[in-house]
RODO-2510 file (C-alpha; in nm, 4 decimals, decimal comma):
residues 242
     n   res          X          Y          Z
     1     x    -0,8914     2,5229    -1,1967
     2     x    -1,1749     2,6827    -0,9993
     3     x    -1,2040     2,6629    -0,6203
     4     x    -1,5321     2,4673    -0,6279
     5     x    -1,3844     2,1207    -0,7084
     6     x    -1,1318     2,1613    -0,4267
     7     x    -1,4011     2,2616    -0,1770
     8     x    -1,6165     1,9688    -0,2886
     9     x    -1,3189     1,7385    -0,2292
    10     x    -1,2703     1,8728     0,1253
    11     x    -1,6414     1,8376     0,2043
    12     x    -1,6430     1,4749     0,0842
    13     x    -1,3376     1,3951     0,2972
    14     x    -1,4999     1,5365     0,6090
    15     x    -1,8085     1,3201     0,5617
    16     x    -1,6212     1,0031     0,4578
    17     x    -1,6887     0,7041     0,6829
    18     x    -1,5631     0,4103     0,4740
    19     x    -1,2681     0,3274     0,2508
    20     x    -1,4855     0,3726    -0,0541
    21     x    -1,5877     0,7224     0,0564
    22     x    -1,2246     0,8295     0,0915
    23     x    -1,1306     0,6731    -0,2412
    24     x    -1,4231     0,8354    -0,4205
    25     x    -1,3360     1,1774    -0,2803
    26     x    -0,9776     1,1722    -0,4061
    27     x    -1,0630     0,9948    -0,7320
    28     x    -1,3274     1,2550    -0,8113
    29     x    -1,0807     1,5355    -0,7514
    30     x    -0,7997     1,3767    -0,9555
    31     x    -1,0377     1,3066    -1,2403
    32     x    -1,0062     1,6715    -1,3407
    33     x    -0,6603     1,5845    -1,4742
    34     x    -0,7505     1,2441    -1,6127
    35     x    -0,5717     1,0629    -1,3285
    36     x    -0,7581     0,7454    -1,2351
    37     x    -0,5135     0,5680    -1,0031
    38     x    -0,3733     0,6568    -0,6640
    39     x    -0,2207     0,4829    -0,3656
    40     x    -0,2013     0,6003    -0,0064
    41     x     0,0517     0,4335     0,2243
    42     x     0,0928     0,5247     0,5878
    43     x     0,3779     0,3803     0,7943
    44     x     0,3521     0,4752     1,1658
    45     x     0,6593     0,4844     1,3932
    46     x     0,8094     0,1345     1,4117
    47     x     0,6164    -0,1032     1,6344
    48     x     0,3362     0,1363     1,7268
    49     x     0,0478     0,0617     1,4906
    50     x    -0,0238    -0,1316     1,1759
    51     x     0,0476     0,0414     0,8428
    52     x    -0,2590     0,1744     0,6636
    53     x    -0,3226     0,1846     0,2925
    54     x    -0,5838     0,2692     0,0342
    55     x    -0,5537     0,2352    -0,3407
    56     x    -0,7458     0,2410    -0,6663
    57     x    -0,4760     0,0440    -0,8454
    58     x    -0,6046    -0,2698    -1,0219
    59     x    -0,6762    -0,5245    -0,7489
    60     x    -0,4652    -0,7909    -0,9181
    61     x    -0,1648    -0,5578    -0,9096
    62     x    -0,2314    -0,4518    -0,5492
    63     x    -0,2414    -0,8149    -0,4352
    64     x     0,0702    -0,9021    -0,6355
    65     x     0,2507    -0,5990    -0,4886
    66     x     0,1567    -0,6963    -0,1349
    67     x     0,2297    -1,0680    -0,1652
    68     x     0,5625    -0,9984    -0,3416
    69     x     0,6581    -0,7488    -0,0699
    70     x     0,7413    -0,4956    -0,3377
    71     x     0,7511    -0,2193    -0,0781
    72     x     1,1057    -0,3459    -0,0108
    73     x     1,2222    -0,2799    -0,3693
    74     x     0,9849    -0,0076    -0,4887
    75     x     1,2047     0,2992    -0,5645
    76     x     0,9054     0,5281    -0,5032
    77     x     0,8749     0,3990    -0,1452
    78     x     1,2501     0,4451    -0,0937
    79     x     1,2385     0,8003    -0,2284
    80     x     0,9398     0,8986    -0,0169
    81     x     1,1046     0,7584     0,2985
    82     x     1,4273     0,9488     0,2308
    83     x     1,2856     1,2811     0,1086
    84     x     1,0300     1,5423     0,2023
    85     x     0,9696     1,7125    -0,1326
    86     x     0,7056     1,5944    -0,3835
    87     x     0,8494     1,4323    -0,6941
    88     x     0,7514     1,2991    -1,0334
    89     x     0,8704     0,9525    -1,1292
    90     x     0,8818     0,6860    -1,3987
    91     x     1,0958     0,3804    -1,4727
    92     x     1,4106     0,5981    -1,4737
    93     x     1,3756     0,6837    -1,1021
    94     x     1,6254     0,4190    -0,9770
    95     x     1,8922     0,5510    -1,2165
    96     x     2,1416     0,3591    -1,4239
    97     x     2,2393     0,1342    -1,1330
    98     x     1,8866     0,0006    -1,0824
    99     x     1,8743    -0,3519    -0,9438
   100     x     1,7144    -0,6254    -1,1581
   101     x     1,4272    -0,6462    -0,9083
   102     x     1,3559    -0,2757    -0,9538
   103     x     1,3558    -0,3027    -1,3336
   104     x     1,1239    -0,6023    -1,3075
   105     x     0,8994    -0,4073    -1,0717
   106     x     0,8497    -0,1202    -1,3171
   107     x     0,8050    -0,3615    -1,6049
   108     x     0,5261    -0,5432    -1,4227
   109     x     0,3652    -0,2164    -1,3077
   110     x     0,3448    -0,0896    -1,6659
   111     x     0,1411    -0,3959    -1,7583
   112     x    -0,1273    -0,2630    -1,5209
   113     x    -0,1248     0,0893    -1,6636
   114     x     0,1239     0,2378    -1,4147
   115     x     0,3940     0,4130    -1,6161
   116     x     0,4501     0,7442    -1,4388
   117     x     0,3338     0,9317    -1,1345
   118     x     0,3614     1,2070    -0,8764
   119     x     0,4288     1,1300    -0,5099
   120     x     0,3856     1,3502    -0,2037
   121     x     0,5897     1,2272     0,0989
   122     x     0,4600     1,3225     0,4446
   123     x     0,6775     1,2911     0,7574
   124     x     0,5089     1,3463     1,0929
   125     x     0,8082     1,4240     1,3153
   126     x     0,7654     1,1152     1,5377
   127     x     0,9149     0,8700     1,2911
   128     x     0,6003     0,8041     1,0916
   129     x     0,5950     0,8498     0,7167
   130     x     0,3174     0,8419     0,4604
   131     x     0,2766     0,9134     0,0926
   132     x     0,0042     0,9919    -0,1555
   133     x     0,1013     0,8626    -0,4995
   134     x    -0,0858     0,9477    -0,8182
   135     x    -0,0236     0,7126    -1,1099
   136     x    -0,0925     0,7333    -1,4817
   137     x    -0,0636     0,5179    -1,7916
   138     x     0,0697     0,8242    -1,9784
   139     x     0,4373     0,8999    -2,0209
   140     x     0,5971     1,1358    -1,7721
   141     x     0,6172     1,4314    -2,0103
   142     x     0,2421     1,4140    -2,0771
   143     x     0,1601     1,3835    -1,7060
   144     x     0,3740     1,6848    -1,6215
   145     x     0,2076     1,8914    -1,8912
   146     x    -0,1428     1,7915    -1,7780
   147     x    -0,0817     1,8912    -1,4150
   148     x     0,1626     2,1817    -1,4588
   149     x    -0,0768     2,4659    -1,3772
   150     x    -0,2344     2,2935    -1,0756
   151     x     0,0479     2,0960    -0,9162
   152     x     0,0478     2,3143    -0,6009
   153     x    -0,3245     2,2473    -0,5538
   154     x    -0,2721     1,8733    -0,6062
   155     x     0,0048     1,8835    -0,3467
   156     x    -0,2265     2,0577    -0,0991
   157     x    -0,5049     1,8063    -0,1693
   158     x    -0,2661     1,5205    -0,0907
   159     x    -0,1848     1,6761     0,2461
   160     x    -0,5539     1,7216     0,3274
   161     x    -0,6191     1,3627     0,2253
   162     x    -0,3447     1,2349     0,4548
   163     x    -0,4882     1,4158     0,7579
   164     x    -0,8309     1,2593     0,7077
   165     x    -0,7204     0,9194     0,5786
   166     x    -0,4694     0,8440     0,8531
   167     x    -0,7225     0,8942     1,1309
   168     x    -1,0118     0,7188     0,9598
   169     x    -0,8171     0,4306     0,8089
   170     x    -0,6499     0,3441     1,1397
   171     x    -0,9961     0,2894     1,2878
   172     x    -1,1080     0,0923     0,9817
   173     x    -0,7951    -0,1258     0,9789
   174     x    -0,8437    -0,2201     1,3430
   175     x    -1,1966    -0,3364     1,2635
   176     x    -1,0897    -0,5174     0,9466
   177     x    -0,7753    -0,6814     1,0829
   178     x    -0,8071    -1,0612     1,0615
   179     x    -0,8304    -1,2222     1,4024
   180     x    -0,6174    -1,5355     1,3777
   181     x    -0,6118    -1,7887     1,6587
   182     x    -0,2877    -1,8432     1,8547
   183     x    -0,2388    -2,1779     1,6766
   184     x    -0,2917    -2,0224     1,3327
   185     x    -0,0397    -1,7516     1,4140
   186     x     0,2113    -2,0040     1,5493
   187     x     0,1871    -2,2197     1,2372
   188     x     0,2418    -1,9231     1,0062
   189     x     0,5246    -1,7960     1,2246
   190     x     0,7207    -2,1198     1,2001
   191     x     0,6472    -2,1559     0,8283
   192     x     0,7778    -1,8021     0,7751
   193     x     1,1011    -1,9145     0,9420
   194     x     1,1419    -2,1869     0,6814
   195     x     1,0039    -2,4870     0,8680
   196     x     0,8094    -2,7566     0,6847
   197     x     0,4576    -2,8654     0,7790
   198     x     0,6015    -3,1773     0,9419
   199     x     0,8580    -2,9751     1,1382
   200     x     0,5881    -2,7392     1,2593
   201     x     0,3807    -3,0343     1,3754
   202     x     0,6783    -3,1672     1,5753
   203     x     0,7532    -2,8245     1,7286
   204     x     0,3913    -2,7615     1,8306
   205     x     0,3184    -3,1194     1,9303
   206     x     0,0243    -3,1600     1,6936
   207     x    -0,0378    -3,3705     1,3858
   208     x     0,0594    -3,2574     1,0376
   209     x    -0,3087    -3,2711     0,9424
   210     x    -0,3883    -3,0259     1,2237
   211     x    -0,1151    -2,7906     1,1017
   212     x    -0,2695    -2,7988     0,7538
   213     x    -0,6112    -2,7288     0,9084
   214     x    -0,4821    -2,4197     1,0919
   215     x    -0,2925    -2,2957     0,7858
   216     x    -0,5987    -2,3297     0,5624
   217     x    -0,8064    -2,1357     0,8143
   218     x    -0,5409    -1,8641     0,8258
   219     x    -0,5354    -1,8418     0,4456
   220     x    -0,9115    -1,7997     0,4415
   221     x    -0,9057    -1,5251     0,7037
   222     x    -0,6252    -1,3434     0,5215
   223     x    -0,8001    -1,3835     0,1853
   224     x    -0,4851    -1,5519     0,0509
   225     x    -0,4752    -1,8056    -0,2312
   226     x    -0,1350    -1,9604    -0,1590
   227     x     0,0703    -2,0276     0,1518
   228     x     0,3500    -1,7836     0,0534
   229     x     0,0857    -1,5155     0,0014
   230     x    -0,0634    -1,5871     0,3453
   231     x     0,2798    -1,5587     0,5075
   232     x     0,3518    -1,2346     0,3197
   233     x     0,0176    -1,0822     0,4212
   234     x     0,0682    -1,1836     0,7837
   235     x     0,4125    -1,0210     0,7801
   236     x     0,2881    -0,7004     0,6198
   237     x     0,0063    -0,6756     0,8746
   238     x     0,2472    -0,7532     1,1613
   239     x     0,0554    -1,0597     1,2708
   240     x     0,3834    -1,2501     1,2624
   241     x     0,7483    -1,1398     1,2570
   242     x     1,0805    -1,2738     1,1343
***
C-alpha cells in the first residue's frame, strides 16, 4: 500500500469536527481492504467521564448490542480489557468453554454480517481503555489474507484514530448527552432496581400516571422504544446506577 492513502486518512482526522467526519475518515482508509465495518469504544477510568463510542455497524445491531448490554458478555471486549496486543477474532475466541450467552452473541452478530475481525486494544496508563475493532462478513482466514501485508499500518491507523477520536468524541458526547429531569432520572433509577410503576409512585409521592409521564419523556429523550431499553441506555450512559 502506498503512503498517500495513509496521509489522506491523517489529514481527514485532523479536520474532522463531527462523528460522521471521523467515521468517514476511517471507513475510507479501511475500504482499501474491503472492510466496511468498525467500532470504536473508549472506557475512561471508572467514574471520571462517560464512555465514548463510534461505529459503522448496522444501526439495528448497534441498538440491540447497547440495549442488551452485550459489552458484559462480548469476548472481544473482555480480551481488549485484559490484553495490550492486537488480535484477530471470530466465534472461536471464547474457546470450548464459551458461555451460552457468548455463543448466542456471535450467532446474532453473524446475522448482521459480523463474522470475524481485528481489534487493537489501547490502555492509557490511568485506568482507561479503548479499542478499535474492524469487522468483516468474511471468514477469518480470508480476512487475515487480505490484510497480511498491511497489518502494521492498520494497527498504526487505529492508534492515530484513537488519539483524535477520544478528544473529539468526548466533546461531542457532552453536547449530545440527554438532559433528563431529576424526576425522570428518579423514576428510571427505581425501575432499574426492580420497582413497579405503582411502587415508584408511592416512593416518590406522585401518581402512577405522573410516573408514566416521566418515563415516556425519558424514553423519548433517550431515543428508546421500550422501557427496558431506556433503562439499559441510562445505565450505559451513567445517568443512573445500580
